[in-house]
C-alpha positions in Angstrom: -24.8 3.0 6.6 -22.1 2.9 9.3 -18.4 3.9 8.7 -17.5 0.2 9.0 -20.1 -0.8 6.4 -19.0 2.1 4.1 -15.4 0.9 4.4 -16.3 -2.7 3.7 -18.2 -1.6 0.6 -15.4 0.6 -0.6 -12.9 -2.4 -0.3 -15.3 -4.5 -2.3 -15.8 -2.0 -5.1 -12.4 -0.3 -4.9 -10.9 1.1 -8.0 -7.5 0.3 -6.9 -5.5 -1.8 -4.4 -2.2 -1.2 -2.6 0.0 -3.2 -0.3 1.8 -1.6 2.7 4.6 -4.0 3.1 6.8 -3.5 6.2 9.9 -5.2 7.5 11.1 -5.9 11.1 12.6 -2.5 11.3 9.2 -0.9 10.7 10.3 0.4 7.2 7.9 0.6 4.3 8.6 -0.9 0.9 8.0 1.8 -1.7 8.0 1.7 -5.5 9.3 4.6 -7.5 6.9 4.9 -10.4 8.0 5.7 -13.9 7.8 9.4 -14.7 5.9 9.0 -17.9 2.7 10.7 -19.1 -0.5 8.6 -19.0 0.1 6.7 -15.7 -1.3 7.5 -12.3 1.2 9.2 -10.0 4.2 9.4 -12.4 7.5 10.0 -10.6 6.0 9.3 -7.1 7.0 6.8 -4.4 4.0 4.6 -3.7 3.3 1.2 -2.2 3.0 -1.6 -4.8 -0.5 -1.9 -6.2 -2.7 -1.5 -9.2 -6.2 -2.0 -10.6 -8.3 -5.1 -10.8 -8.8 -7.0 -14.0 -12.4 -7.7 -15.0 -14.1 -10.0 -12.4 -11.0 -10.0 -10.1 -11.5 -9.5 -6.3 -9.4 -6.9 -4.5 -7.6 -9.6 -2.5 -6.7 -11.4 -5.7 -5.7 -8.1 -7.4 -3.3 -7.1 -4.6 -1.7 -10.6 -4.5 -1.3 -10.5 -8.3 0.2 -7.0 -8.3 2.6 -7.7 -5.5 3.8 -10.9 -7.3 4.0 -9.2 -10.7 5.9 -6.1 -9.5 8.2 -7.6 -6.9 8.2 -11.4 -7.3 6.9 -11.8 -3.7 4.2 -14.1 -2.6 3.4 -13.1 0.9 0.3 -13.2 3.1 -1.6 -9.9 2.8 -4.3 -8.8 5.2 -7.2 -6.4 4.5 -6.5 -3.1 6.4 -8.5 -0.1 5.3 -9.7 2.0 2.3 -8.5 5.5 1.5 -9.9 7.9 -1.1 -8.0 9.6 -3.9 -9.3 13.1 -4.4 -6.9 14.5 -6.9 -6.6 15.8 -10.5 -7.8 13.1 -12.9 -4.3 12.4 -14.2 -3.1 11.7 -10.6 -5.9 9.2 -9.9 -9.4 9.3 -8.2 -11.5 6.8 -6.3 -11.0 4.4 -3.5 -7.8 2.4 -2.9 -8.2 -0.8 -0.8 -5.1 -1.0 1.4 -3.7 -4.4 2.5 -0.8 -5.0 4.8 2.0 -7.5 4.7 5.4 -8.3 6.2 8.7 -9.2 4.5 12.3 -9.0 5.5 14.6 -9.0 2.6 16.7 -6.9 0.2 14.4 -4.6 -1.8 17.1 -4.1 -4.4 17.4 -7.8 -5.1 13.7 -8.1 -6.1 13.0 -8.6 -9.8 11.7 -5.2 -10.8 9.2 -5.5 -13.6 7.9 -1.9 -13.8 8.9 1.4 -12.4 12.3 2.7 -11.5 13.1 0.9 -8.2 11.9 -0.6 -4.9 13.4 0.7 -1.6 12.8 0.4 2.1 12.1 3.7 3.9 11.8 4.5 7.6 8.8 6.6 8.5 11.1 9.5 9.3 12.2 9.9 5.7 8.7 9.8 4.1 8.0 13.6 4.5 11.0 14.2 2.3 9.7 12.0 -0.5 7.2 12.7 -3.3 4.4 10.5 -1.9 0.7 10.9 -2.9 -1.7 12.2 -0.3 -3.6 8.9 -0.2 -0.4 7.0 0.5 0.5 9.4 3.3 -3.0 8.9 4.8 -2.7 5.1 4.6 0.7 5.0 6.2 -0.5 7.4 9.0 -3.4 5.1 9.7 -1.1 2.1 9.7 1.3 3.9 12.1 -1.6 4.8 14.4 -2.9 1.3 14.4 0.6 -0.1 15.2 1.1 2.3 18.1 -2.4 1.8 19.5 -2.1 -1.9 19.8 -3.7 -3.2 23.0 -1.3 -3.9 25.8 -1.6 -7.3 27.4 -2.5 -7.2 31.1 -0.8 -10.5 31.7 2.4 -9.6 33.5 3.5 -13.2 34.3 6.9 -14.2 32.9 
């Protein structure tokens, strides 16, 4: 199986989903998770996301989670899959990553779980408590954004 086929299969059977939402300044919308025992990544900053309900597709799951946790209904695009390889209480398994764009006040969103939502520039992320899978997803996203093909059309 090729890497592309493995990635597609992982997205289909992912144990979790997450949405990398950026704004026009290139900042990432992150969610400070509750610091309580029994949840994945307690007290960490992560993109909005969650786990599918029985029979729910990853695309439907990420749309539902974004709407439930932020009140946003925005277009989300399949991006990649990253693996969690951590202690059981921190989460294991594939995370299907989706991307979206929204310009707005993160603090005005209706927070339904966790502590807060906040926009962060890429330069601040190394100072935050962010899971390795999230750091990997953002790095892949940054690389994809900086490696966009340049148009050869130079006409005005």
